[in-house]
Every structure is written in structure tokens, then in C-alpha cells.
C-alpha positions as CSV (number, residue, x, y, z in Angstrom):
1,M,-5.9,-48.8,-11.8
2,C,-4.8,-51.0,-14.1
3,C,-6.4,-49.0,-16.9
4,M,-4.1,-46.1,-15.9
5,L,-1.1,-48.2,-16.3
6,Q,0.2,-48.5,-20.0
7,K,-0.5,-51.8,-21.6
8,R,3.6,-52.9,-21.3
9,W,3.6,-52.3,-17.8
10,I,0.3,-54.5,-17.3
11,L,2.6,-57.1,-18.4
12,S,5.3,-56.8,-16.4
13,I,2.9,-57.3,-13.4
14,M,1.8,-60.7,-15.2
15,A,4.9,-61.6,-15.6
16,L,6.3,-61.2,-12.1
17,C,3.0,-62.6,-10.7
18,G,3.3,-65.2,-13.5
19,A,6.8,-66.4,-11.7
20,M,5.8,-66.7,-8.3
21,N,3.1,-68.8,-9.3
22,L,5.3,-71.0,-11.1
23,I,7.8,-71.5,-8.1
24,S,4.5,-71.8,-6.0
25,L,3.6,-75.0,-8.1
26,R,7.1,-76.1,-8.2
27,I,8.3,-75.8,-4.7
28,N,4.6,-77.0,-2.7
29,L,5.7,-80.3,-2.5
30,S,9.0,-79.4,-1.1
31,S,7.0,-78.0,1.7
32,A,3.9,-80.5,2.2
33,I,6.2,-83.6,1.4
34,V,7.2,-83.5,5.5
35,E,4.2,-84.1,6.6
36,M,3.0,-86.6,3.9
37,V,5.6,-88.4,4.5
38,D,8.0,-88.1,7.7
39,V,4.8,-87.6,10.4
40,R,1.2,-89.4,10.6
41,H,-1.0,-87.6,9.1
42,K,-5.0,-86.7,10.0
43,T,-7.8,-88.9,7.6
44,M,-9.8,-85.6,7.2
45,P,-8.7,-81.8,5.9
46,G,-8.7,-79.8,9.7
47,K,-6.2,-78.6,11.8
48,V,-3.6,-81.2,12.3
49,D,-3.2,-82.5,16.2
50,R,-0.2,-84.9,16.4
51,N,-1.6,-86.3,19.2
52,S,-4.9,-87.4,18.1
53,S,-5.2,-91.1,17.7
54,D,-6.8,-90.1,14.6
55,F,-3.2,-90.2,12.5
56,R,-1.9,-92.6,10.5
57,P,0.9,-92.9,7.7
58,E,-0.1,-91.6,4.5
59,F,2.4,-92.4,2.6
60,S,5.5,-95.2,2.6
61,W,7.9,-93.0,0.5
62,D,11.9,-94.7,0.5
63,P,14.3,-91.6,-0.2
64,N,14.0,-92.9,-3.7
65,Q,10.6,-92.1,-4.3
66,Q,10.4,-88.4,-2.9
67,G,13.5,-87.9,-4.5
68,F,11.8,-89.0,-7.7
69,A,8.6,-87.2,-6.7
70,L,11.1,-84.0,-5.8
71,G,12.7,-84.2,-9.2
72,S,10.0,-84.8,-11.5
73,Y,8.7,-81.3,-12.0
74,F,11.7,-80.4,-13.5
75,Y,11.9,-83.8,-16.3
76,G,9.0,-81.6,-17.7
77,Y,10.1,-78.8,-17.4
78,T,13.4,-79.4,-19.6
79,V,12.1,-81.2,-22.2
80,S,9.5,-78.6,-23.0
81,Q,11.1,-75.6,-23.8
82,I,11.3,-76.1,-27.6
83,I,7.9,-77.3,-28.1
84,A,6.9,-74.0,-26.2
85,A,8.7,-72.0,-28.1
86,W,6.8,-74.0,-31.7
87,C,3.1,-73.8,-30.0
88,G,3.8,-69.8,-29.0
89,R,5.0,-69.0,-32.2
90,K,1.6,-71.3,-33.9
91,F,-1.1,-70.6,-31.4
92,G,-0.6,-67.4,-30.2
93,R,2.1,-66.8,-27.4
94,A,-0.1,-64.7,-25.0
95,R,-2.9,-67.8,-25.2
96,T,-0.3,-70.9,-25.0
97,I,1.1,-69.2,-21.9
98,G,-2.4,-68.9,-20.3
99,I,-4.3,-72.2,-21.5
100,C,-1.3,-73.7,-20.3
101,S,-0.4,-72.4,-16.7
102,M,-4.5,-73.1,-16.1
103,V,-4.2,-76.7,-16.8
104,A,-1.4,-77.3,-14.5
105,S,-3.1,-75.5,-11.8
106,I,-5.9,-77.7,-12.3
107,L,-3.9,-80.9,-12.6
108,T,-2.6,-79.2,-9.4
109,M,-5.3,-78.8,-7.4
110,M,-6.5,-82.3,-8.3
111,T,-3.3,-83.9,-6.9
112,P,-4.4,-85.2,-3.3
113,Q,-7.2,-87.4,-5.1
114,L,-4.1,-88.0,-7.8
115,L,-1.4,-89.4,-5.1
116,R,-4.4,-91.6,-3.8
117,L,-4.6,-93.5,-7.0
118,D,-1.6,-94.3,-7.7
119,F,2.1,-93.1,-7.5
120,G,2.5,-92.9,-10.7
121,V,-0.5,-91.7,-12.1
122,F,1.3,-88.8,-9.4
123,I,4.6,-88.5,-11.1
124,A,2.9,-88.5,-14.8
125,A,0.7,-85.3,-13.2
126,R,3.9,-83.4,-11.7
127,I,5.9,-84.4,-15.4
128,C,2.6,-82.7,-16.5
129,I,2.9,-79.5,-14.4
130,G,6.9,-79.2,-15.0
131,A,6.1,-79.3,-19.1
132,L,3.2,-77.1,-19.5
133,W,5.1,-74.2,-17.1
134,G,8.1,-74.5,-19.2
135,S,6.4,-72.3,-21.3
136,F,6.6,-69.6,-19.1
137,Y,10.0,-68.0,-19.6
138,T,10.0,-68.9,-23.1
139,L,7.2,-67.8,-24.3
140,M,7.8,-64.1,-21.7
141,H,10.8,-63.7,-23.6
142,G,9.3,-63.8,-26.9
143,L,6.0,-61.3,-25.6
144,W,9.4,-59.1,-24.6
145,G,10.5,-59.2,-28.0
146,I,7.2,-57.1,-28.9
147,W,6.5,-55.1,-26.2
148,S,9.5,-53.9,-24.9
149,P,11.7,-51.4,-26.0
150,V,15.6,-52.1,-25.0
151,H,16.5,-48.9,-23.1
152,E,13.3,-50.1,-20.9
153,R,14.0,-54.7,-21.1
154,G,16.9,-53.9,-17.9
155,K,13.3,-53.2,-15.8
156,H,10.8,-55.6,-17.9
157,L,13.3,-58.6,-17.0
158,T,14.0,-57.3,-13.5
159,I,10.1,-57.4,-12.4
160,Q,10.0,-60.9,-14.1
161,F,12.5,-62.5,-13.1
162,A,11.9,-60.7,-9.2
163,G,8.6,-62.9,-8.9
164,S,11.2,-65.8,-8.5
165,P,12.6,-64.5,-5.0
166,C,9.2,-63.1,-4.1
167,G,7.1,-66.4,-4.6
168,S,10.1,-67.8,-2.8
169,I,10.0,-65.8,0.6
170,L,5.8,-65.7,0.2
171,F,4.9,-69.8,-1.0
172,F,7.6,-71.5,1.0
173,P,6.1,-70.4,4.7
174,L,3.0,-70.0,3.6
175,C,3.0,-73.5,2.4
176,G,5.0,-74.9,5.0
177,F,2.0,-73.3,7.6
178,L,-0.4,-74.9,5.4
179,S,0.8,-78.1,6.0
180,Q,1.2,-78.3,9.1
181,E,-1.2,-76.3,10.5
182,Y,-4.5,-77.8,8.4
183,G,-3.0,-81.1,6.7
184,W,-0.5,-81.3,3.3
185,Q,-3.7,-81.4,0.5
186,Y,-3.6,-77.0,1.2
187,P,-0.5,-76.0,-0.2
188,F,-2.1,-78.1,-3.0
189,L,-5.3,-76.3,-3.3
190,C,-4.5,-73.0,-2.2
191,T,-1.4,-72.9,-5.0
192,G,-3.4,-74.7,-7.5
193,S,-6.3,-71.8,-6.9
194,L,-4.2,-69.3,-7.3
195,G,-2.7,-70.0,-10.3
196,F,-6.3,-71.1,-11.8
197,L,-7.0,-67.2,-11.1
198,W,-3.6,-65.6,-12.6
199,S,-4.3,-67.7,-15.7
200,A,-7.7,-66.4,-16.0
201,I,-6.6,-62.5,-15.5
202,F,-3.8,-63.2,-17.5
203,L,-5.9,-65.0,-20.8
204,Y,-8.1,-61.4,-20.4
205,V,-5.6,-58.6,-20.5
206,V,-2.3,-60.0,-22.1
207,F,-2.0,-59.7,-26.1
208,D,0.0,-61.2,-28.0
209,S,1.5,-57.6,-30.1
210,P,0.2,-54.0,-29.6
211,K,-1.6,-53.9,-32.7
212,D,-3.8,-57.2,-31.5
213,H,-4.4,-55.0,-28.3
214,P,-8.0,-53.5,-28.3
215,T,-7.9,-51.0,-25.6
216,I,-3.5,-50.1,-26.3
217,T,-3.2,-45.6,-26.3
218,S,-2.0,-45.1,-30.2
219,E,0.8,-43.1,-28.0
220,E,2.1,-46.5,-26.3
221,R,1.2,-48.3,-29.9
222,N,4.1,-45.8,-31.6
223,F,5.8,-45.2,-28.8
224,I,6.6,-49.0,-29.0
225,E,6.4,-49.7,-32.4
226,S,9.3,-47.1,-33.4
227,S,11.3,-48.1,-31.0
228,I,11.9,-52.3,-31.8
229,G,11.0,-51.8,-35.4
230,N,7.4,-53.4,-37.4
231,E,9.3,-56.2,-38.5
232,V,9.1,-58.2,-35.0
233,Y,5.1,-57.7,-35.4
234,T,4.8,-60.6,-37.9
235,D,7.1,-63.1,-36.6
236,R,4.4,-65.5,-36.2
237,E,4.1,-65.7,-40.0
238,R,7.7,-65.7,-40.6
239,T,9.6,-69.1,-41.3
240,M,10.7,-70.5,-38.5
241,K,15.1,-70.2,-39.6
242,W,15.9,-73.5,-37.7
243,L,19.2,-73.8,-39.5
244,P,20.7,-69.9,-39.3
245,I,19.9,-70.1,-35.4
246,F,21.2,-74.3,-34.3
247,K,24.1,-72.5,-36.4
248,S,24.5,-69.5,-35.3
249,P,27.5,-68.6,-33.4
250,R,26.4,-66.3,-31.1
251,V,23.8,-68.4,-30.6
252,W,26.1,-71.6,-29.1
253,C,27.6,-68.9,-27.1
254,I,24.9,-67.7,-24.8
255,T,23.4,-71.7,-24.4
256,I,26.7,-72.6,-23.6
257,A,27.2,-69.2,-20.9
258,T,24.2,-70.3,-19.8
259,L,24.2,-73.6,-19.1
260,L,27.9,-72.8,-17.1
261,E,26.7,-70.3,-14.6
262,H,23.9,-72.5,-14.1
263,T,26.4,-75.2,-12.9
264,S,26.5,-72.2,-9.9
265,T,22.5,-71.9,-9.8
266,Y,21.4,-75.3,-9.0
267,L,24.2,-75.7,-5.7
268,Y,21.3,-73.1,-4.2
269,V,19.1,-75.7,-2.9
270,L,21.9,-77.8,-1.2
271,L,22.4,-74.8,0.5
272,P,20.3,-75.8,3.7
273,T,22.2,-79.1,3.8
274,Y,25.3,-77.5,4.5
275,L,24.2,-75.3,6.8
276,H,23.2,-78.7,9.0
277,E,27.0,-80.3,8.0
278,A,29.2,-77.4,8.4
279,F,27.7,-75.5,11.4
280,D,26.0,-78.9,12.8
281,L,22.3,-77.2,12.5
282,D,18.6,-78.6,12.8
283,V,17.1,-79.1,9.1
284,K,14.6,-76.6,10.7
285,V,17.0,-74.0,11.3
286,S,19.4,-74.9,8.4
287,S,15.6,-74.2,6.1
288,S,14.9,-71.0,7.4
289,L,18.3,-69.6,7.2
290,S,18.1,-70.8,3.3
291,F,15.7,-68.0,3.0
292,I,18.3,-65.1,3.6
293,P,19.9,-65.2,0.3
294,Y,16.5,-65.0,-1.5
295,L,15.9,-61.4,-0.3
296,A,19.8,-60.4,-1.3
297,M,18.4,-61.5,-5.0
298,L,15.5,-59.8,-4.7
299,M,17.3,-56.5,-4.3
300,G,20.0,-57.6,-6.5
301,Y,17.3,-58.1,-9.2
302,I,16.1,-54.6,-8.9
303,T,19.7,-53.1,-8.2
304,F,21.3,-54.7,-12.2
305,G,18.2,-53.7,-13.5
306,L,17.4,-50.3,-12.6
307,L,21.0,-49.7,-13.7
308,V,21.5,-51.2,-17.2
309,D,18.7,-49.2,-18.2
310,Y,20.0,-46.5,-16.8
311,I,23.6,-46.7,-18.3
312,I,22.1,-47.4,-21.5
313,A,20.0,-44.9,-21.6
314,K,22.7,-42.1,-21.5
315,G,23.6,-43.4,-25.1
316,Y,26.4,-46.1,-24.3
317,R,26.2,-49.4,-26.5
318,T,23.7,-52.4,-24.9
319,S,25.9,-55.4,-25.9
320,T,28.5,-54.0,-24.0
321,V,27.0,-52.8,-20.9
322,R,24.9,-56.5,-21.1
323,K,29.1,-57.9,-21.7
324,L,30.5,-55.4,-18.5
325,I,27.9,-55.5,-16.1
326,F,27.4,-59.6,-16.9
327,L,31.6,-60.2,-16.3
328,A,31.2,-58.2,-13.2
329,G,28.3,-59.9,-11.7
330,N,29.9,-63.8,-12.4
331,L,33.2,-62.4,-11.2
332,L,32.2,-61.7,-8.0
333,S,30.0,-64.7,-7.5
334,A,32.6,-66.6,-8.3
335,I,34.7,-64.6,-5.4
336,S,31.7,-65.1,-3.5
337,L,32.1,-68.5,-3.5
338,I,35.9,-69.3,-3.2
339,M,34.8,-67.6,-0.1
340,V,33.0,-69.7,1.0
341,T,35.3,-72.5,1.0
342,Q,37.2,-69.7,3.5
343,V,34.9,-68.6,6.2
344,T,33.9,-72.3,7.0
345,K,33.7,-71.9,10.8
346,S,31.6,-68.9,10.5
347,L,28.0,-68.9,10.5
348,V,27.8,-64.9,9.6
349,G,30.5,-64.7,7.2
350,T,28.7,-67.8,5.0
351,L,25.5,-66.1,4.8
352,L,26.9,-62.5,3.9
353,F,28.9,-64.8,1.5
354,F,26.1,-66.3,-0.2
355,C,24.1,-63.3,0.0
356,L,26.8,-61.7,-2.1
357,K,26.7,-64.6,-4.9
358,E,23.0,-64.2,-5.4
359,A,23.0,-61.0,-5.8
360,A,25.5,-61.1,-7.9
361,S,23.7,-63.6,-10.2
362,T,20.9,-61.5,-10.9
363,V,22.8,-59.9,-13.6
364,S,22.0,-62.7,-15.8
365,A,18.6,-61.2,-16.3
366,T,19.9,-57.6,-17.7
367,G,22.9,-59.5,-19.3
368,I,22.3,-63.1,-21.1
369,R,18.8,-63.3,-21.2
370,A,18.1,-59.6,-22.6
371,S,20.8,-60.6,-25.0
372,A,18.4,-63.0,-26.1
373,I,16.7,-60.8,-27.3
374,D,18.4,-57.8,-28.5
375,M,20.4,-60.6,-30.9
376,A,17.2,-61.7,-32.9
377,P,13.8,-60.1,-31.3
378,G,11.6,-62.0,-33.6
379,F,13.5,-65.5,-32.5
380,S,14.1,-65.3,-28.7
381,G,11.8,-67.1,-27.5
382,V,12.9,-70.0,-29.7
383,I,16.8,-68.8,-28.6
384,F,15.8,-68.6,-25.2
385,A,14.3,-72.2,-25.0
386,L,17.6,-73.4,-26.3
387,C,19.5,-71.8,-23.1
388,N,17.2,-72.6,-20.9
389,S,17.6,-76.2,-21.9
390,A,20.6,-76.1,-20.8
391,G,20.4,-74.4,-17.8
392,A,17.7,-76.7,-16.8
393,A,19.3,-80.0,-17.4
394,M,22.3,-79.0,-16.3
395,G,21.0,-78.8,-12.8
396,F,20.7,-83.0,-12.8
397,V,24.2,-82.9,-14.1
398,V,25.7,-80.5,-10.9
399,L,23.3,-82.4,-8.3
400,Q,24.6,-85.4,-8.4
401,Y,28.2,-84.4,-9.0
402,A,27.5,-83.1,-5.9
403,G,26.5,-86.7,-4.2
404,I,29.3,-88.7,-6.0
405,V,31.9,-85.5,-4.6
406,R,30.0,-86.0,-1.0
407,Q,30.2,-89.7,-1.2
408,A,33.7,-89.4,-2.4
409,N,34.5,-87.0,1.1
410,S,32.2,-88.6,3.5
411,D,35.1,-88.6,6.4
412,D,35.4,-84.8,5.4
413,P,32.3,-83.6,4.6
414,I,33.5,-79.9,4.9
415,K,36.3,-80.9,2.1
416,G,33.8,-82.1,-0.3
417,W,31.8,-78.8,-0.3
418,I,34.4,-76.8,-0.5
419,A,35.2,-78.7,-4.2
420,I,32.4,-78.5,-5.1
421,Y,32.3,-74.7,-4.6
422,L,35.1,-74.4,-6.3
423,T,34.3,-76.6,-9.1
424,A,31.1,-74.2,-9.4
425,A,33.1,-70.8,-9.0
426,A,35.5,-71.5,-11.9
427,S,31.9,-72.0,-14.1
428,C,30.9,-68.8,-12.9
429,V,34.3,-67.1,-14.7
430,A,34.1,-69.4,-17.4
431,S,31.0,-68.0,-18.3
432,A,31.8,-64.1,-17.8
433,V,34.5,-65.4,-20.1
434,C,32.6,-66.8,-22.9
435,F,29.8,-64.5,-23.5
436,L,32.4,-61.2,-22.9
437,V,34.4,-62.9,-25.9
438,F,31.8,-64.8,-28.0
439,G,28.7,-63.2,-27.1
440,P,26.2,-61.0,-29.6
441,V,27.3,-58.1,-30.3
442,D,24.3,-56.9,-33.0
443,V,21.5,-57.7,-34.4
444,E,21.8,-61.2,-36.1
445,E,21.7,-61.3,-39.9
446,W,19.6,-64.3,-40.8
447,A,16.8,-62.1,-37.7
448,K,16.5,-59.3,-40.3
449,K,14.3,-58.1,-42.5
450,A,15.4,-59.6,-46.2
451,T,14.9,-56.8,-48.0
452,G,17.0,-54.9,-45.8
453,E,18.6,-54.2,-42.4
454,S,16.7,-54.1,-39.6
455,E,15.6,-50.8,-37.6
456,T,16.9,-52.5,-34.2
457,T,20.3,-53.1,-35.2
458,R,20.7,-49.6,-34.8
459,L,19.2,-49.8,-31.0
460,V,21.9,-52.3,-30.4
461,E,24.8,-49.8,-31.5
């Protein structure tokens, strides 16, 4: 079956599974930490019996240590983007992704042993895991600039980014089950093993370009090369144009728009807390209900990905389609967040508008993220690295801001939440307007061949 699929679609499947693995290595600690810190734990592996005398507290972490442990992954993930882009161009994107994810998976499987050595060693390992997985989306963007024709990019990016909600839907309950039934070590062993297996397969089946692939058919290779243009196939030998990239207003536009968009994205992690405070739900129920918007997010990726590619295939200007779909999605996200502040007494209404918001937010995959490829196919990995770094860094700012606002409104929690969600709604509108007005229109001049106009210019007109 695998051999019958075209190679670019095999890459899509591997990207989907890779995104799921990235999420699993990110959230395994979120599930395991409850068993590690808040209950008594069995000293030997096996099914947990909370009434047994064999139990003892495994770790005595205070809230600050717990927060540091959970956030350490993102420190590494944030700072590694540009380095990953450079390594991909220097050593090969596919090889870099495969090796980085394999090392991260090994560190994940070693986590139980590292935890017992020292808290600092464990934190260093989590930072390394985040840094190593920071290469994934950045370098996959570079691969799609080489492997995906413009009219298929929405589909390929949709499949890839759908791995995030799929991974959350699968691994949150799986890690919780493993941790509760067999011990907190098992989420790390399970996710690390799956990540190692994926890395090995990725290194075997994925190559940097169609011309490097030993078993691609001549028909598929000719189709991709004629659709994209041959100049992107030598990008590893081209001089990296750092100055034009940093001087480009279009690059700064999508970076700022991504930063603003992530203001609402990272607030999603606070949804269980909001449901708990607004509707007096216990943590177990509020966490369970928080999975519902992930299903809406998955449907949104599928719907918008197919819709955008269908419209582009009809001959409409690519950049215009991406701008308008991004505008529509962000305005819908903003309206949904505003409506959340108006239905603070209705649990059903709150979940409905959060679902609508998460579904609408998926337009970023076929809008702003795809534009990073359109504007400079040979340098899309570096551009995405800049955007993703800004977006990831915004996570720390947003969550800190939310904490300050909630603390200032501790006497009236709902008032604080309303202020937080209205701020996020305003950021969605600002992101959409920024991208609409200043976003890329054509392939950037500095991204074209020095000898003449790039063939890819025609594809975005």
C-alpha cells in the first residue's frame, strides 16, 4: 500500500504521524505529573492499587517546580527554530528531523531514570526534548516548499497540522490511563517508543527532494518540478539570504500576524481552569470537556484545507484567497471569543463558541503558514522559524498576562476572564488586518533566481 502511494502523499502521512508524536512528547508530562506529585505511588511497575501499603510519595514538587517542569519543554522549543533551519539547510532537512526526533524519543524513554537522578537533570532533558522537536515544523515547511505544488499545499499542510488535534485526542486519555493504571513511568515509555519508531521510518522513506528520492516515478517527479520550478531544488547550495529576509516587510508582516494570532491560541490551555471557575466543575470534568474543541479543530483543518485548494484550483489568485480565508477565520474567532464573554452562565453556549473559535483558527494552516512557502519556497523553513519563534515566545507573555489579570480580579473571576478573552479577540482582528494589508502578494524578488524571474511567480498570480 505504501509503495502504491505517491511520494508526496507518503510525506503527508509521515508529517501527520510526526505532529502526533510531537504532541505526545509534549503532553505526556501533563498527564503523568498528577500521578507523580499529587497521589501516592507504587514503588515497582505494575497496576496501581491506591489502598496498598506499598505506596509512597514519589516526588515532592512545590507549585513553582511543577510549573517549571511543565514549561521547560517550551523554552527549548522556542529558541531552537532558527538553529534548526540552519541545520536543515546544512545537513539535509529529512536527516535533521529524523535524527533530532530520535534523540528526543530516547531522552523521553530515559525520563523516569533521569527524574530519579536530579530535578535539574530532568529539566535539562525536557529543554533538550523541546529544542530537538523544535526542528519539526520548521523543516517540514522547507520540505513542502520543495515537494508540494501550490494547488496542493492546503491539503498537505492540513494533513500535517491535523496531527496536533489528533494527537491530543489520542494521547491525553491514553497517557492518563497508562499513568493511573500502571504507573507514571509508562506515558514516557510509550510515547518515547512510538517516537523512536516513527523516526526510524521517517529516515528510511523521506528524502529532501524528488530528485534525491530513489524510487519516485518519473511522472510524479516531472509533475512536481514543472509545478514548483527547478530553482528550489538547489536551495541547500544557494547562499542563505539573511539580510533580505530580515529586511523584508512581508516577512515581518507574517511574523507579527503570527504573534498576534497566538495570543488567542495559547489561552486554550486555560480552558479547564475557566470551566472550573465559571461553572464550578471539578477538575476531572472540566478537563474532559476541554477535549471537545479539539474535535472541532480537526474538522476545521479538513474543511478549510480542502476549500482553499479547491478555490485556488479554479484559477483564483493564490495570495488573495489566502488573505481572505485568513481574514474570515480570524474575524470568526474574534466573534466567538466575544460571544464567550456573553454566555458566562451557559456551559453549552460556552463550549459551542469555543468549538467555533478553534475550528476557525485552523485557517492559519492554509493562510499565513502557506504564504511563508508561497513567498519564498527555497527559504520557507527559515521564514517559518522566525514566525514560529515569535508565536511560541508569545505563549509565555500571554499566560503571564492572564495570570496578572486574574490576580487583579480575584474578587470577581468572571470579570477577569472577560478582559482576557476580549484582549484575545482584539488580537485576532489585528492579526487579520495586518496580514490582509501587508501580507505577501508574489514571490519575493530576493527569493527568485538571480538570472531571471522564477517560474513560481506565475503560480501565485
